[in-house]
C-alpha positions as CSV (number, residue, x, y, z in Angstrom):
1,M,35.7,131.9,174.8
2,D,33.8,132.2,171.5
3,P,35.6,131.7,168.2
4,T,34.6,135.2,166.9
5,S,36.5,136.8,169.9
6,I,39.6,134.7,169.2
7,S,39.4,135.6,165.5
8,E,39.1,139.3,166.3
9,G,42.0,139.0,168.7
10,I,44.2,137.5,166.1
11,Q,43.3,140.2,163.6
12,L,44.0,142.9,166.1
13,A,47.3,141.4,167.1
14,L,48.5,140.9,163.5
15,A,48.3,144.5,162.5
16,P,51.7,145.4,163.9
17,V,53.3,142.3,162.4
18,F,53.6,144.1,159.1
19,L,56.2,146.3,160.8
20,L,58.2,143.2,161.5
21,T,58.6,142.7,157.8
22,A,60.2,146.1,157.5
23,V,62.4,145.2,160.5
24,A,63.5,141.9,158.8
25,N,64.3,143.8,155.6
26,L,66.3,146.4,157.5
27,V,68.3,143.7,159.4
28,S,69.1,142.1,156.1
29,A,70.3,145.4,154.6
30,L,72.4,146.3,157.6
31,T,73.9,142.8,157.7
32,H,74.9,143.2,154.0
33,R,76.4,146.7,154.6
34,L,78.3,145.4,157.6
35,A,79.7,142.5,155.6
36,R,81.0,144.9,152.9
37,V,82.6,147.0,155.6
38,V,84.3,144.0,157.2
39,D,85.5,142.6,153.8
40,R,87.0,146.0,152.8
41,S,88.6,146.4,156.2
42,R,90.2,143.0,156.0
43,F,91.5,143.7,152.5
44,L,93.1,147.0,153.6
45,Q,94.6,145.5,156.7
46,N,96.1,142.7,154.6
47,E,97.5,145.2,152.1
48,L,99.1,147.2,154.9
49,A,100.6,144.1,156.5
50,D,101.7,142.3,153.3
51,E,103.0,145.1,151.1
52,P,106.2,146.5,152.6
53,G,106.8,148.6,149.5
54,L,103.6,150.7,149.8
55,S,104.3,154.4,149.5
56,D,103.6,156.6,152.5
57,A,100.8,158.3,150.6
58,R,99.1,155.0,149.9
59,K,99.6,153.9,153.5
60,K,98.0,157.1,154.7
61,S,95.1,156.7,152.3
62,Y,94.5,153.1,153.5
63,Q,94.6,154.2,157.2
64,N,92.2,157.0,156.5
65,E,89.8,154.6,154.8
66,L,90.1,152.2,157.7
67,E,89.1,155.0,160.0
68,D,86.0,155.7,157.9
69,L,85.2,152.0,157.8
70,T,85.5,151.8,161.6
71,R,83.0,154.7,161.9
72,R,80.7,153.0,159.4
73,G,80.9,149.7,161.3
74,W,80.1,151.4,164.5
75,L,77.0,153.2,163.0
76,I,75.8,150.0,161.5
77,N,76.1,148.0,164.7
78,I,74.2,150.7,166.7
79,S,71.6,150.8,164.0
80,M,71.3,147.0,164.2
81,A,70.8,147.2,168.0
82,F,68.0,149.6,167.6
83,V,66.2,147.6,164.9
84,V,66.5,144.5,167.0
85,I,65.0,146.4,170.0
86,C,62.2,147.5,167.6
87,G,61.5,143.9,166.6
88,L,61.4,142.9,170.3
89,M,59.0,145.7,171.2
90,I,56.7,145.1,168.3
91,G,56.7,141.3,169.1
92,L,55.7,142.2,172.7
93,T,53.0,144.5,171.4
94,V,51.6,141.7,169.3
95,L,51.6,139.3,172.4
96,E,50.0,142.0,174.6
97,L,47.2,142.6,172.1
98,F,46.5,139.0,171.6
99,F,46.5,138.2,175.3
100,S,44.3,141.2,176.1
101,E,41.8,140.0,173.5
102,A,42.1,136.3,174.5
103,V,41.1,137.0,178.1
104,G,38.1,139.0,176.9
105,G,39.4,142.4,178.1
106,K,39.5,141.2,181.7
107,V,43.2,142.3,181.9
108,Q,44.0,145.8,180.6
109,F,47.3,146.0,178.7
110,S,46.6,149.4,177.1
111,K,49.4,151.3,178.9
112,L,51.8,148.5,178.2
113,V,50.7,148.2,174.6
114,L,51.2,151.9,174.1
115,S,54.7,151.9,175.7
116,T,56.0,148.9,173.8
117,F,54.6,150.1,170.5
118,V,55.9,153.6,170.8
119,S,59.3,152.2,172.0
120,G,59.3,150.0,168.9
121,I,58.5,152.8,166.5
122,G,61.0,155.1,168.2
123,S,63.7,152.4,167.9
124,F,62.9,151.9,164.2
125,V,63.2,155.7,163.6
126,F,66.6,155.8,165.4
127,S,67.8,152.8,163.4
128,L,66.9,154.6,160.2
129,L,68.6,157.8,161.2
130,L,71.8,155.8,162.0
131,L,71.5,154.1,158.6
132,L,71.3,157.5,157.0
133,A,74.4,158.7,158.9
134,E,76.3,155.6,157.8
135,V,75.3,156.1,154.2
136,L,76.5,159.8,154.4
137,V,79.8,158.7,155.9
138,A,80.2,156.1,153.1
139,S,79.3,158.7,150.4
140,Y,81.7,161.3,151.8
141,S,84.5,158.8,152.1
142,I,84.4,157.9,148.4
143,R,84.5,161.4,147.1
144,W,87.7,162.2,145.3
145,K,89.8,164.5,147.3
146,H,92.2,166.7,145.3
147,P,95.6,167.2,146.9
148,G,95.7,170.7,148.4
């Protein structure tokens, strides 16, 4: 195998790697958002357990917020699952492209490359949509609600 072919294979395989940077950043953002949800949930649960003198209105408010936090946590976890699937699919795409080039095109991975890349991009899009849904739930839950 000539060095030029190896070099071209590496260049071809590295193109999707830039998407992995976006995946890593999204994992970091989701982890941070989940940590905030968990911290706030623990605080509210402690308040409900440790403060016997809470008014019924305050208890109801805390319970409603805990329900919103549960919804947010669920959305974040599902989003995280999709972004991890994306990372795996893009990683497989990189390996397939490299191996295809490394064997000099003797093995065709084109259908496999297409399916893993499209699956990766699709997973990334689903993850972003779920993140958007979580942000909307968070935004809605902090709006002041006037007593009717």
